[in-house]
C-alpha positions in Angstrom: 0.0 0.0 0.0 1.3 3.5 -0.9 2.0 5.8 2.0 -0.8 8.2 1.0 -3.3 5.4 0.7 -2.5 4.2 4.2 -4.1 6.0 7.2 -2.2 7.6 10.0 -1.7 6.6 13.7 -1.4 9.7 16.0 -1.0 9.4 19.7 -0.5 12.0 22.5 1.5 11.7 25.7 1.6 13.9 28.7 0.6 14.3 32.4 -3.0 14.2 33.5 -5.0 17.4 33.1 -2.5 19.1 30.7 -4.9 19.2 27.7 -4.3 16.1 25.7 -8.0 15.3 25.4 -9.0 18.7 24.2 -6.2 18.7 21.6 -7.1 15.2 20.4 -10.8 15.9 20.1 -10.2 19.2 18.2 -7.9 17.4 15.8 -10.4 14.7 15.2 -13.1 17.2 14.4 -10.9 19.2 12.1 -9.8 16.1 10.1 -13.3 14.9 9.7 -14.3 18.3 8.4 -11.5 18.0 5.8 -12.9 14.7 4.7 -10.7 12.2 6.5 -12.2 9.1 8.1 -11.1 9.3 11.8 -11.3 6.7 14.5 -10.6 7.8 18.1 -9.2 4.8 19.9 -8.5 4.0 23.5 -8.5 0.8 25.4 -11.4 1.9 27.6 -13.6 2.9 24.6 -12.9 -0.5 22.9 -14.6 -2.3 25.8 -18.0 -1.3 24.6 -17.2 -0.7 20.9 -18.6 -2.8 18.1 -15.8 -5.4 18.1 -15.8 -9.2 17.6 -15.7 -11.5 20.6 -11.9 -11.7 19.9 -10.4 -9.3 20.8 -13.1 -7.7 22.9 -13.3 -10.3 25.6 -9.6 -10.4 26.1 -9.5 -6.6 26.3 -12.2 -6.5 28.9 -10.6 -9.2 31.1 -7.2 -7.6 31.0 -8.6 -4.1 31.7 -10.3 -5.3 34.8 -7.3 -7.3 35.9 -5.0 -4.2 35.8 -7.2 -2.5 38.4 -7.5 -5.7 40.5 -3.7 -5.9 40.5 -3.1 -2.2 41.2 -5.3 -2.4 44.3 -4.0 -5.9 45.2 -3.5 -6.3 48.9 -5.2 -2.9 49.7 -7.7 -2.9 52.6 -10.9 -0.9 52.6 -13.3 -0.9 55.6 -11.7 -3.9 57.2 -11.6 -6.1 54.1 -9.6 -6.4 50.9 -10.7 -4.2 48.0 -13.0 -6.3 45.9 -13.9 -5.7 42.3 -16.5 -7.4 40.0 -15.4 -10.5 38.1 -17.8 -10.1 35.1 -17.5 -7.2 32.8 -21.3 -6.5 32.7 -21.3 -6.1 36.5 -18.1 -3.9 36.3 -19.7 -1.6 33.7 -23.2 -1.4 35.4 -21.8 -0.8 38.9 -19.4 1.9 37.6 -16.6 0.0 39.4 -13.8 2.1 38.1 -15.4 5.4 39.2 -16.1 4.0 42.6 -12.4 3.4 43.2 -12.0 7.2 43.5 -14.1 7.1 46.7 -12.1 4.4 48.5 -10.3 5.1 51.7 -8.0 2.2 51.0 -4.6 1.3 52.5 -1.6 1.0 50.4 -1.4 -1.9 47.9 1.3 -4.6 47.8 4.3 -3.9 45.6 3.6 -7.0 43.6 0.2 -5.6 42.4 1.3 -2.6 40.3 4.4 -4.6 39.1 2.1 -7.4 37.8 -0.3 -4.7 36.5 2.5 -3.2 34.4 2.9 -6.5 32.6 -0.9 -7.0 32.1 -1.2 -3.4 30.8 1.6 -4.1 28.3 -0.2 -7.3 27.2 -3.5 -5.5 26.7 -2.0 -2.8 24.6 -0.3 -5.4 22.3 -3.7 -6.8 21.6 -5.3 -3.3 21.1 -2.5 -2.3 18.7 -2.5 -5.4 16.7 -6.3 -6.1 16.5 -7.8 -2.6 16.5 -5.3 0.2 15.7 -3.3 -1.4 12.9 -6.3 -2.7 10.9 -7.9 0.7 11.0 -4.8 2.4 9.7 -4.4 -0.2 6.9 -8.1 0.6 6.0 -6.9 4.2 5.4 -8.3 5.7 8.6 -6.7 8.3 10.9 -6.4 6.7 14.3 -6.2 9.2 17.1 -5.2 8.0 20.6 -5.6 10.7 23.3 -3.2 8.9 25.6 -0.3 6.8 24.5 -0.4 3.7 26.8 3.3 4.0 27.8 1.9 6.5 30.2 -0.1 3.9 32.2 2.7 1.4 32.2 5.1 4.0 33.5 2.7 4.9 36.3 2.5 1.3 37.4 6.2 1.1 37.3 6.5 4.2 39.5 3.9 2.9 41.9 5.7 -0.4 42.2 9.0 1.4 43.0 7.3 3.6 45.6 5.5 0.7 47.3 8.6 -1.5 47.3 10.5 1.3 49.2 7.9 1.5 51.9 6.6 -2.0 52.2 7.4 -4.3 55.2 7.1 -7.3 53.0 7.1 -8.3 49.3 9.8 -5.8 48.4 11.6 -5.8 45.1 14.9 -4.0 44.5 15.0 -1.0 42.1 17.2 -3.1 39.9 14.7 -6.0 39.7 11.8 -3.6 38.9 13.8 -1.8 36.3 14.8 -5.1 34.7 11.1 -5.7 33.9 10.3 -2.2 32.9 13.3 -1.5 30.5 12.3 -3.9 27.7 8.7 -2.9 27.9 9.7 0.8 27.5 11.9 -0.2 24.5 8.9 -2.0 22.9 6.7 1.1 23.3 9.4 3.3 21.7 10.3 0.9 18.9 8.5 0.2 15.7 6.1 -2.4 17.0 3.8 -0.1 19.0 5.0 3.4 18.2 2.6 5.8 16.3 3.3 7.4 13.0 3.1 10.7 14.8 3.8 11.0 18.5 3.1 14.3 20.3 4.2 15.1 23.8 2.0 17.6 25.4 4.3 19.1 28.1 3.5 21.7 30.7 3.7 22.7 34.4 2.3 20.1 36.8 0.7 22.7 39.1 -1.2 24.1 36.1 -2.4 20.6 35.2 -3.6 20.1 38.8 -5.5 23.4 38.7 -7.1 22.6 35.3 -8.1 19.0 36.5 -9.9 20.4 39.6 -11.7 22.9 37.5 -12.7 20.2 35.0 -13.9 17.5 37.4 -13.5 18.7 41.0 -11.0 16.0 41.9 -8.1 14.0 40.4 -8.7 10.6 39.0 -8.1 7.3 40.7 -4.7 6.7 39.0 -3.6 10.3 38.9 -2.1 10.5 42.3 -0.3 8.2 44.7 -3.4 7.0 46.6 -2.5 3.3 46.1 0.7 4.0 48.1 -1.3 5.9 50.8 -0.6 9.4 49.6 -3.6 11.3 48.2 -4.4 14.9 47.4 -2.3 17.6 45.7 1.0 16.3 47.1 0.4 12.8 45.7 -0.7 14.2 42.4 2.3 16.6 42.0 4.8 14.0 43.0 3.5 11.3 40.6 3.0 13.7 37.7 6.4 15.3 38.2 8.2 12.0 38.1 6.1 11.0 35.1 6.8 14.3 33.2 10.6 13.8 33.4 10.3 10.3 32.0 8.0 11.5 29.2 10.5 14.1 28.1 13.3 11.5 28.0 11.0 9.1 26.1 10.0 11.8 23.6 13.6 12.9 23.0 14.9 9.4 22.6 12.2 8.3 20.1 11.7 11.5 18.1 8.3 12.7 19.3 7.4 16.3 18.6 6.6 18.5 21.6 3.7 20.9 22.2 4.7 23.1 25.2 1.6 24.2 27.1 1.8 27.7 28.7 -0.2 29.3 31.5 -2.4 31.0 28.9 -6.0 30.9 27.7 -7.1 27.5 26.4 -7.7 28.8 22.9 -4.2 30.1 22.6 -2.7 26.8 23.6 -5.1 24.8 21.4 -4.3 26.9 18.4 -0.6 26.4 18.8 -1.0 22.7 19.4 -3.2 22.2 16.3 -0.7 24.2 14.2 2.1 22.0 15.3 0.2 18.7 14.6 -1.1 20.0 11.3 2.4 20.7 10.1 3.6 17.3 11.2 0.8 15.6 9.4 1.5 17.6 6.2 5.1 16.4 6.3 4.0 12.8 6.6 1.1 12.9 4.1 1.7 15.8 1.7 -1.2 14.8 -0.6 -3.7 15.4 2.2 -3.0 19.2 1.9 -3.6 19.9 5.6 -0.6 22.2 6.1 
């Protein structure tokens, strides 16, 4: 297939609350207006999408398992955190949202470490069975969050828990030995998007925007599974993540949209200009520049 007949896989990376979703949604709308067929893909959205039994059942099971593992060993109200086994019950009970209300103790280090591997497995399936076929059909696939982000968070949680846990500890070297090849796989040709965009900006600004947007940070946006919630947990996790995102983007040649403490429209305009120019370089015949 010629390059211009093939679609395009575009993915965004960045800390929570920094504006990736707004940029991705605006880009999707613009490309559709210009006549491109656009598919907005995420692992979460695939759970209820119109997909065959394979890969959907696998994606559902692995999705639930990541949360069960992240909260593995955590106690809430005198008992272990318990989550639904069947996807229908998970969906109907809003299980993921309910995790944000837990007053749970810290998880075991083995939970996030195992979740990191399951997260990686789920995204191999998503990429191979959902994203690649859509691109080969000529569609523009837009992914609001590159899944390296979630794997990195689980890695950082495992490190933090292992430092503070009385039992089940792993050394930094052991944890890094698992993470390093996974990180390479996300950067290499197998999973990497045609166009990767790092949305980079101040963590304190992202926290402010997140609170204005939803009134609280999300269940995996702070260090609550280590016992540290609130702004301090958010800032520490997101700051550690931001540095790793910058290193990842530099190593693997991602372009960078630097968000400023400025009105939303100004940041959005600059971000769209950047992405539009990158698309034009990859697909000149689309005439989007």
